[in-house]
LUMKOLVEX-152071 format. One line per field, with one value per residue (C-alpha): residue in one letter; residue number from 1; x, y, z. Coordinates in steps of 0.2 Angstrom, whole numbers. Layout:
type = (A	...)
seq = (NUM	...)
c1 = (X	...)
c2 = (Y	...)
c3 = (Z	...)
***
This chain:
type = (M	T	Q	V	E	Q	R	P	D	E	N	S	G	A	A	Q	A	E	I	E	R	L	T	Q	A	L	S	R	E	H	D	M	H	L	R	A	L	A	D	F	D	N	Y	R	K	R	M	Q	R	E	W	D	S	A	S	Q	A	G	K	R	Q	L	V	L	A	L	L	D	V	M	D	D	F	E	R	A	F	A	Y	A	S	T	A	P	E	S	L	L	A	G	T	R	V	I	H	Q	R	L	T	D	L	L	Q	A	Q	G	V	V	P	Y	K	S	V	G	E	P	F	D	A	A	R	H	E	A	V	D	A	I	K	T	D	Q	A	Q	S	G	V	C	L	T	N	S	A	T	G	I	A	G	V	M	R	C	C	D	R	P	R	A	C	G	T	M	S	C	P	L	P	H	N	L	E	E)
seq = (1	2	3	4	5	6	7	8	9	10	11	12	13	14	15	16	17	18	19	20	21	22	23	24	25	26	27	28	29	30	31	32	33	34	35	36	37	38	39	40	41	42	43	44	45	46	47	48	49	50	51	52	53	54	55	56	57	58	59	60	61	62	63	64	65	66	67	68	69	70	71	72	73	74	75	76	77	78	79	80	81	82	83	84	85	86	87	88	89	90	91	92	93	94	95	96	97	98	99	100	101	102	103	104	105	106	107	108	109	110	111	112	113	114	115	116	117	118	119	120	121	122	123	124	125	126	127	128	129	130	131	132	133	134	135	136	137	138	139	140	141	142	143	144	145	146	147	148	149	150	151	152	153	154	155	156	157	158	159	160	161	162	163	164	165	166	167	168	169	170	171	172)
c1 = (-869	-874	-866	-860	-850	-842	-835	-823	-816	-814	-807	-795	-789	-787	-778	-767	-763	-758	-747	-738	-736	-729	-718	-710	-708	-700	-688	-683	-680	-670	-659	-657	-652	-639	-632	-631	-621	-610	-607	-603	-591	-582	-581	-574	-561	-556	-554	-543	-532	-530	-526	-513	-506	-505	-497	-484	-480	-478	-467	-457	-453	-448	-437	-428	-425	-418	-407	-399	-395	-388	-377	-371	-366	-356	-347	-343	-336	-324	-316	-319	-302	-298	-314	-313	-318	-333	-340	-337	-344	-360	-362	-360	-374	-385	-381	-385	-401	-406	-401	-411	-426	-425	-423	-438	-448	-441	-427	-411	-396	-384	-366	-359	-340	-332	-348	-352	-362	-380	-391	-406	-396	-383	-382	-366	-361	-343	-332	-313	-299	-289	-280	-282	-299	-310	-321	-339	-335	-341	-326	-334	-351	-358	-376	-384	-394	-409	-420	-432	-450	-455	-454	-460	-443	-431	-417	-401	-384	-375	-358	-344	-334	-335	-319	-315	-299	-287	-286	-269	-265	-267	-256	-240)
c2 = (-6	4	19	11	-2	12	22	9	8	27	27	13	22	38	29	20	37	45	30	31	50	48	33	45	59	47	41	59	63	48	52	70	63	51	65	76	62	60	78	80	65	73	89	81	71	87	97	83	83	102	101	88	98	114	104	97	114	121	106	108	126	123	108	117	132	119	111	128	129	111	117	132	120	109	124	130	113	115	130	125	120	136	136	130	112	116	127	114	100	111	115	96	92	105	99	81	86	95	80	68	79	79	61	58	68	56	67	58	67	57	59	63	66	53	47	48	64	60	75	68	69	82	100	105	122	122	112	111	104	90	74	69	61	53	63	66	63	75	81	93	98	115	110	95	84	75	60	50	48	66	66	84	89	80	92	89	90	105	98	111	104	91	84	85	78	91	91	85	102	112	101	111)
c3 = (429	443	449	465	455	444	459	465	448	447	464	460	444	453	467	455	446	463	467	451	453	471	465	452	464	476	463	458	476	479	463	470	487	479	468	483	492	478	476	494	494	479	488	503	493	483	500	507	491	492	511	508	494	504	519	507	500	517	523	507	511	528	524	510	522	535	521	519	537	536	522	532	546	535	527	545	550	536	544	562	566	575	586	604	606	617	604	591	601	604	586	581	593	585	568	573	581	565	554	565	564	545	544	555	542	528	522	519	512	500	497	480	481	470	462	444	439	437	431	440	457	454	449	441	447	441	430	432	421	430	426	444	442	429	418	425	443	457	466	479	486	489	494	502	490	498	493	502	507	504	486	486	494	483	479	468	477	470	465	468	454	441	434	416	409	402	383	377	368	385	396	391)
***
């Protein structure tokens, strides 16, 4: 073989080796690019979850504070018989606006008086002995219980009293 014939083979082998090296480098760079995209997507999703969690926590604090105000309104209405009618009407309008605002956020109060006590929905704050009601029934409320779309804000209703039948030996 002549020297001219060997050179194309050497160039061809060197070119093939260079192509193989560049192909491997491109493959590594492509893998690194895909990993960076996946890392960024995971970061974006984690930040969204953290943002949602912080938003829900802030909303929960606000809603629970507003529920305390609702409870104050309801307690005030119980003693409002001596208030002037205009003051009472204005207070009812404010109460209704607050109720509508909370319901627009997915917060729905529920009633408990006369309902059987359910530990998942009620919090017993007092127990009285009475033969006027069945055992295990909520008789009064001292705080608004809520349930609804905002699972983060579910709050049990505080039952002012829960009926308990009188034992026969105490009825004297």
